[in-house]
N, C-alpha and C positions, 0 to 999 in steps of 0.2 A: 615734661621737658619743654623748654622755651622754644617757640617757633621762630624760624629765621627766614628772611627773604632770600630767594635764589632767582637770579635773572636767567631766563631762557631766551636765547637769541638765535633766530634762524638765519640762514644765508641771506634772505631778503632783508632782514633787519640790519645785518652787518654791512651789506653792500650799500645801504642807505647812509651809514654814518662812518664807515672806515674806507678811506680812499688811499690810493698810491700817490702820496704827496710828500713834501719835505718833512712834515711832522712824523709820518710813518718812517721815513728814512732816518730821522734823528733819533727816534726811540730805539730802532734797531742798532744804530751806531752806539747808543748808550749801553746796550747789552754787550756789544763787542768790547767796549772800553772796560766794562765791569769784569769781563772774562780775564783781562790782563792783570787784574788786581790779585788774582789767586784766591779770592774770597767766594767766588761763585761755586755752588755745589751742583755739578752736572754729571750724572752717571753716564756710562756708555749707552749708546743707542741699543734698544732691544729691537732686533730685526729678524723677521721670519719670512722666508721664501716659501711659496706654495706652488711648486712646479705643476701639479696636477691641474690647477686652475689658472696657470700663467699669472700668478699673483704674488704680491709681497705686502707685508705689513710692517711699519716702523712705529715705535713708541719712543717719544722724546720728552724730556722734562729738565727743568733747572730751577734752582732757587737763587735769586739775585738779591743780595742785601740791599735794603732801601726800597724794594718794590713791595707793594701791598699784598701781592699774591704770587703764586707760582702755578704754572700750567702743566698739565699732562696732556700730551697730544697723541691721538691714535690716527695713523694715516695709512689706510689701505690703498693699494693700487692693483686693480684686476684688469689686465690689459686686453682681454677678449670681450669685455663688456660692450664696447661699441658695436659689436656684431649683433647684439640683442637690444640695441637702442638705449644702453645705459652708459653713463660716464665711466671712464676708466679710473678716475681718482675721486676720492671722497674723504670723509673723516670728520673728526670733531675734536674740540678741546674742552677740558674741564679746568676751571680756574678755582683754586683753593686759597683761602686766607693764609697768608704767611705767618699770622699770629696765632690762629686757633686750629688750622688744618681743616676747617669746615668749608663746604662747597659754597662759593660765591656766585658762580655762573656756569651755565652749560651753553657752550658756543657750538651750535649745530651748523657749522660753516661750510660743510662739504668741500673742504680744502681751500676755500677762498682766502682765509687768513694766512695759510701757508703760501699761497701764490703771492700775496702782498709782501709778506716778510722776506720771501726769497728774492723777489725783485728788489726790495729795499736793500737787502744785503749786497746785491750786485752794484747798486748805486753807491753804497758805502765804500766798496772796493774801488770803484772808479774815482770817487772823490779823493781817496788817499793815495792811489797808485797810478792812475792814468796821467799822461802828460797834460800840461796846463791847457794846451790848445788841442782840441779834437775836431777835425774838420769832417772826417768820415768815420762812421761807426759801422761795423759789420756784425751780423748775427748768423750763426750756423744753427739751423733748426727752424721749425715752422709752427711750433705749438704755442700754447698759452704763454709759457715763459719767454719764448722768443719775442713775443709782442711786449710783454710787461718789462722784461729786462731793458729793452731799448727805451721804453717810455721812462723808466726810472733813471737810467743813465743820462737821458737828455735833461733831466732836472738839475743834474750836478755838473755835467760837461756838455753844454749845448753844442750841437753839431748841425751841419747843413745838409748832410746826405747820409742815407742808410743803404747798405747792401745786404741782401738776404740770400742765403744759400740753403738748399735742402735737397734731399734725394728725389723728391717729387716736385717737378717744376711748377705744376699747377698750384700746389700748396704754398710754394715759395712766393709765387705771384700774389696769391690771396693774402699771405702774411705781409708782404710789402704794401699792399693797398691798405690794410688795416693800420699798419704803423704810420703811413702817411696821413691817414685820417685822424689818428689819435694825437700826432705830434705836430702836424703841419709842415713836416720836413719831407723833402724829396726822398722817396724810397723806391728801390727797384730790385727785382730778382736777378741773380747772377748765377750762371751755370758752372763757373770755375772757382772752386774754393781758394785756390792759390792766389788768384787775382783779387778776391775779396780781402784776404789778409794783406796782400801787398799794398792795396789802396787805403787801408784803414789804419787809424791810430788806436782804436779801441775795438776789440773783438770779443763777443760773448758766445760761448758754446753752450747749447741748451738741449743736447740730445741724450738719448739713452745708449749711445754707441758702445760697442764692445771691442771695436778696433779703432785706432786713432783716426780722427777726421781732420786734425790740424797738424801739419808736418813741420819738423825743425827747419827744413830748408826754406820755409816761407817767412821765417822771422826776419825782422828788420829793425834798425834803431828807431826809437820813439814809439814802440808798440806796447800796448797793454792788453793782456788777455785775461778775461774772467771765465773760468771753467766751472759750470755749476751742474753739469749733468751726471757726473760720476758720484753716486751715492749708495752704491751696492758693490760688493766684491764682484769683479768680473767686468765692470763697466770701465771704459777708458776712452776719453776724447782727445787727449793731447799726447802726441808722440813723446815717449820718455826722453829722447834726445833733446826735445825742445825745452823740457823742464831743466835739463842739465845746462843747456846753452843760454838760458835766460840770465840776465843780470841779477834778478831777484825773483825768488819763488816764495810765495806766502800762502799759508793755509788758514782757514777759519779756525780749525782745531787740529793740531798735529796728530793727536792720537786717532782721530776719526779719518783724516786723510790717509794715514798710514795703513788703515784697515779697509777703507771703502773708496778712497778717492785717487787722485792723480799721483800722490806721493807713494801709494802702494805700487802703482804701475812703474813708477820711476825706480823704486828700490828693487823691484823684481828684475829690472833691466840692468841693475848694478850701479845705479846713480844715487847720490845723496845717502850712501850707507853710513851710518853712525853720525849723521848730521840731522839735527832738528831745525827745520826752517822757522823763520819768525811767524807768529800768528798775527792775523789782521788786527786784533785788539791791541797787541803790543806795538804795532806800527801807529795806530790811532793815538795811543797813550804816550808815544814818544820813547818807549822803552827800547825799541829796536828801530833801526833805520828803514825807511821806505825808499821810494824813488829818489835818487840823488841828482838825476839829470834828465832832461827831456829826451836824451838819446838812449837812456836805459831801456831794456826790454824786461817787462815785468809780467808775471803770471800769478794769478790768485785762484786757489782751488776752494770752492765753497761746497761743503758737503751737507750743510744745514745743521744748526745747533738747537738744543733745547732752550738755550738762553734767548734765542730769537723768538721762540714760541711763547715763552713767558712774557717777553717784552710786548709782542703784538697783542696777546690776549689781555694783558693789563690795560694796554692802550684802548683796545676795543671796548672793554667794559666801561671805562671812563667816558668814551665817546658816546656809547649807547645811553648811559645815564644822563649825560648832558642833553642828548636829543630826545629823551623820553621814549626810547625804542625798547622793544622786547616785551616779554611777559614775565610777571613776577609770580612765582609760586612760593608757598610756605611749606617748610618741612621741619 
């Protein structure tokens, strides 16, 4: 059998050549646009909860016509790991040739590529749904995505101030310091989530909340909300009444949001029954209308798609080849 080259890329390799920048945002936007064509093959997420270990595992994949490869991503989250000095999130991607099905690359990213593509998706949502002028951005949550979502959003909607809210005041303050250092923008922690929403034109929710942290009463004209924390049944960041009250509610994938995201919570509360909201790719492609006025209130629910994983994995392999990164094995 003929030997073939397989790239093996570690997290260190990938961090050196893949960055959260406009190129990463553009490749993720390309994946969303492709989803709207109806030609992408993307099976439902394989999701397994492991209550005994306070863990969960998601498997995602998608074939996108025109891309050289397709990725299969395995993404475990074991949330008691920090108690024993281990990260709660890790994972890897396997990139296969879209022509032969053979393995092209093994991306041992420990979740880094997922972090990048998730933040890039938030930037895509802001690019197409946020008002033209964003002076203040707010983020609810204090983890890695809180930091990255704001960094990505700043690339497409530059703002001059960031407000950070979290249940732990010390973590919120640390998050604000990191955001200020990364963006050069004034950032401060705030202890009132209602005030954060009231003062912001763009808000990103980045928590694993199971009870709404953003209330309908706080909505105001000219607000865009990107909700990216609800990716498992039972999670819910946005009060269902807020979804109903929004001028426009958009999903990354309706079928996923209806099962795992904010659309599920809204429908359980009796809203949007029998109605499929537009998908982000349809708005990007101009198939369905997005924001029509700076006074609109828009909400975008991001549950994370296999198309994003294929896009970022393909992008990462090309970047690694260009940089001469990684190890090549023959199999």
